[in-house]
C-alpha positions as CSV (number, residue, x, y, z in Angstrom):
1,M,80.1,51.4,57.2
2,F,78.4,54.4,55.6
3,Q,80.1,52.6,52.0
4,A,78.0,49.4,53.0
5,L,74.9,51.3,53.3
6,A,75.7,53.4,49.8
7,F,73.3,51.5,47.7
8,L,70.2,52.4,49.7
9,Q,69.9,55.9,48.3
10,N,69.0,54.6,45.1
11,I,66.4,52.9,46.3
12,G,63.2,54.7,45.1
13,L,59.3,53.9,45.7
14,P,59.1,51.3,42.4
15,E,61.6,49.0,44.0
16,L,60.4,49.9,47.6
17,L,56.9,48.4,45.8
18,V,58.5,45.2,44.7
19,V,60.5,44.5,47.7
20,L,57.2,45.1,49.8
21,V,55.2,42.4,47.5
22,I,57.6,39.8,47.5
23,V,57.9,39.7,51.2
24,L,53.7,39.9,51.5
25,L,54.1,36.8,49.1
26,L,56.4,34.9,51.1
27,F,55.4,35.6,54.5
28,G,52.0,36.5,54.2
29,A,49.7,39.0,55.6
30,K,48.8,37.6,58.9
31,R,52.8,37.6,59.2
32,L,53.6,40.5,58.6
33,P,52.7,42.4,61.6
34,E,54.0,40.4,63.9
35,I,57.7,40.5,61.6
36,A,57.1,44.5,61.7
37,R,56.4,44.1,65.6
38,G,59.2,42.2,66.1
39,L,61.7,44.5,63.7
40,G,60.8,47.7,65.8
41,K,62.0,45.8,69.2
42,S,65.0,44.9,67.6
43,I,65.9,48.3,66.6
44,Q,64.3,49.4,69.6
45,E,66.8,47.5,71.9
46,F,69.8,48.6,69.4
47,K,69.2,52.2,69.6
48,K,69.3,51.9,73.8
49,G,72.5,49.7,73.5
50,V,74.0,52.4,71.4
51,K,73.0,55.2,73.6
52,E,74.8,53.0,76.9
53,I,77.8,52.4,75.0
54,E,77.8,55.8,73.8
55,R,76.9,57.5,77.9
56,D,80.0,54.5,79.2
57,V,82.5,56.0,76.5
58,N,81.0,59.7,77.8
59,D,82.1,58.4,81.5
60,E,85.2,57.3,80.6
61,K,86.4,60.6,78.8
62,K,85.4,62.5,82.6
63,A,87.2,60.1,84.3
């Protein structure tokens, strides 16, 4: 899994700025808060799911 994300280590500030400008041009300034809100909720749900799975695995180990 970490190998798939290895390319993220080489991303610097200039690259992030270019990506943000492209996203701004594609979606417009009005849609960006909506997109960010949705992304934040998705990440929150993912983390909650991971915690539930970890809890289930730990409960199985104890039983």
